[in-house]
N, C-alpha and C positions, 0 to 999 in steps of 0.2 A: 688847680685841676689835677696836677701830678700827684699831690699827696692824697687827694680823694680817690684816685685810681689805685694808689698803693694800699689805702685802707680797704677798699673793696676786694682787692686780691688777697689781703691777709685774712679777711673775714669769711671769704667764700668757703673754705674748707669746713669752717664751723657750721655754716648754714647747711652744708651737704652732709653733715655727720648725723647718722641715724642710730648709731650704736652706743655712743658715750653718754654717761650720766652727767648730771648737773655739775658735780664737783670737778669731774674731768674737764668739762667744757670751760669752767671758770679758770682752771689752772692754765689752759691754753690761751685764754683771753688775757691773762697776766702777761704772757710773752708778747701778745699783740700790742698791748699798751706800751711795753718796754721798747718794742720795735718802732712804734710810732714816735715816741719821744726822741729816739735817735734819728729817725728819718726826717722829721720836721726840724730843720736847723734855724728856724726864725729866731730873732732876738726880741721880737715883739710879743709881750706876754699875752695880750688879748688874742692875737692870732693863734698862738699855741693853745690857749684855753679853748678856742673855737674848734681846733683840730681834735682835741680830746672829747669835746661834746659830740662831734661828728662820729668819732670812733665808737663812743658809748652807744649812740643811737643806732649805728650800723650793727653792732653786736646784739642789741636787744631786738632789732628787727629780724635778725637771723635766727634767734632762738628765744622767742617771746615768752615761753613757758618756764624758763629756768631762773628761779629766784636768786641763787647765789651769783649768777651772772649779773643780775640787776643790782644786787648789793655791792658787788665789786665796782661796777660802773658808778654807782651812787657815791661810794667812798672816794673814788679817784676824783670825781668832779668836785666833791666837797673839799677835798684837800687842796684843790687848785684855786679855790675861791679867793683867798686872801693874798696870794703871791704878788709881789710888786715887780718881779722881773721874771723873764723866761727861765733863767738859770735856777732861781729859787723854786719856781714851779716844778721844774724837772726833778729837783732834789726831793721836794715834798711828795710828789707823785710816786717816785721810785721807792721812797720809804713806805708809803701806803701799800704799794704792790707787794713789797717784801713782807710786810706785817700781815696782809691778807692771806698770802700763800702759807705763812706759818700757822695762821689761825685755822685754815682749812685742814691742815695736817693734824694740828693739836686737837681739833674738835672730833675727828674720826677716832683718835686714840681714846678720848674720853667716852665717846659713844660705845666703843668696843668694851670698855670696862663695865658699863651698864648692861650691855647685851649678854655678857657672859652669865649673868644671873638668870636669864630666861631661856637659856639653851639647855634642855635636859640631856644628861649624858646617855649615850648609847641609843638615842632615838633617831627617827627619820624626820627631817625638817624640810619645809617647802620654801623655795625662794623664787620670786617672779621677776622677769625682765632682767635688765642689767643695772646695777647700782654699784659704783666703786665703794660706797660706804658699806653696803651689805657684804661685798666680797672681802673688804678689809677686816670687818668685824668677825666674819666666819673664819678667815685665815688666822686671825689673832687668837680666837678661841681654840682652834686646832693646835696652834703653836704652843699654847699653854696646857696642852694635854687633854683637852676635852674631845672625846671621840663622838662622832655623829655622822650620819650620812645625809646627803642633800638630794632632793628631787626637784627638777625644774622643767619647764616647758619651753618650746622654741621661741615664743613671743613674736608671732607673725605681725606684720609682713617683713620687718627688718631683721628678724632672727637674732635679737640680742641675747636670747637664751643660750646660744652657742658660745658667745663670749663669756657669759657667766659660768657655764659648765667647764669651759677650757681653763679659766683662771683658777677655779676651785680645785680642779683635778691636778693642776700644776703644783698646788699647795698640799697635795697628798690627802685631799678630801674625796671620799668615794661619792660619785655623782650618778644619779639615774636621770636620764634625759628622755623626754617624750614630746609629743605634739600637744598643742594647746587644748584641743577638744578632749584630750584624755585626762584633763585636770580632775574631773569627777572620779576617775578610776584610782588615781594615786593619792589624792588629798586625804581620804579617810584613813590612810595609813600613817599620816603625819601628826606629830604632837604639837607643832608650832609652825607658824609661817611668817616670813619676812618679806618686805618690799621696801624700796626706796621711794622717793618722790621728787618732783621738780619744784613744787611750791606748796605752801600750806596757808589757808585763810580760814576765816570764820565759817564759811559754808562747807568747807571740806578741803581735801588735799588733791592735787593734780598728779597723775602718774600715767604710765603707758596704758593704752586701751587694753582691756582684759583685767585690769586691777579691780574694777567694780564687781565683776563676776567672781573673782577670788574672794573679795570681801564678803559678798553675799553668801558664798558657799561656806566660808569659815564661820560666819555668824550662825548659819543654819546647823552646822555640824558641831558647833561648840569648840572650834579650834582657835586658840589665840592667834591673832594677826597683828604684828607690830610693824609700824613704819619707822625706818631709821633715817633721821634727818637732823641736821644742825639747825639751830634757831635762825640762821641766815635765810632759811627757806620760808620763813613766816612773812607774809606780805598782806597788804590791804586787799579788799574785795575787788576793786577795779583792776589791780595788777594781777590778781589771781586768775581772772577770766581771759587773760591774754592768750591762754592756750587755744582758745577758739579761733585764733588767727593763724593756726599752724596746720592747715590742711595740705597734705602732700599730693603730688600728681597721682592720679588713679593708675597710671601705667606701671607704677611700682608694685601694684597688687596684681593687675591683669594687663599684660603688655599689649595684647591684641584683642581687647574686648570688642564684641560686635556692636554695630550701630544700634542705638537705642538703649544701651546699657551704660548707666553712669556709675562708675566705681568710686565708692566713698573710701577715702584714705585719711581719716582723722585719727592720729596716733596717740592723742592724749584724752583723758576723761576725768571727771570729778567724782571723788569718792567721799561721801559724808563722813566726818570725823567719828561720829557715833557708830559707824560700821566697823571700826577697828578697835583693838584692845588698848592701844596707846601709841604715842609718838615718842620714841626713845631719842633724846637729844643729848648734847654734851652737858646739859644741866640736869639730866635725869629724865624720868618719865613725865610727859605732859599729856593731859587729858583735855577733852572737849571744852570744859569750862575755863581752861587756862590759855586758850589760843589767842583770844582778843587782847588779853593782858600783854602777851609777848609782842603782838603786832604793834601796839601803841608805843613801843620803845623806839621805833625808827622814824627818821626824818628823810623826806624825799627831796633831792636837789631839783630846783625848778625846771632845769633843762630836761629832766626825765619824767616830769609830770605827763600823764598820758595825752594831754592836750598839746604837748610840745613835741612828742615823739612821732 
């Protein structure tokens, strides 16, 4: 019971986090797994393995839409499968966590190389919501001498757009910030648009609500819209639709709504892949007809099958 309470306390801040992107959440989850491996001092390998399963399931329950978090949990549990002792299990899992952390960082650097090719110099570009991958890629382009300005919107109700604007401005990128419903005013002045995502599947990609309107507007105006995402965000169709389990309290949108008004606070939505120009990954550009091929490469640990979570 003690370790269960400790896991719940460690995971709670991730559940309450409405501003961070999927890669950021995954990096924090790495530290949670490391903490759990230290907190659970059992010498019984099966008990430690059960603790890791409980941690993984708690993390996925807290943020069901974020594919890198799922991939991290999947890799940790897979690395723990064959361990014969608790000490060996700890060593194997810590190696997996270190390798995954390195992969997250390496993938962003590779994506940034590909993104540089689609950022026109001297132009105004649009970025939506908050994605650490988008921020890293734009800052990398600026550091390499590519000049451009960025326009972004607030991204209600959690206002992630402010975090995006602040981090870009700190990197010496000129930012124009406005409200979401002004998207139609600023978008026609942009030559390209970027967004991140939480997961990608054959039916489409999942991102912050408002992304579908951006995709429709870009398609109608002929503005290229690219999703920046590592291939760790590619998941099966059943896992993709876990975002539907992520409705937040209506009070976050309207604290004192009158009786008879139900406030909908669904913060994620599905965008068909054919609505965007391409998904820029660490492997390069991926288009709609290549998504299923990428999904087929992964194996899901039985403890994370949706019937088990």
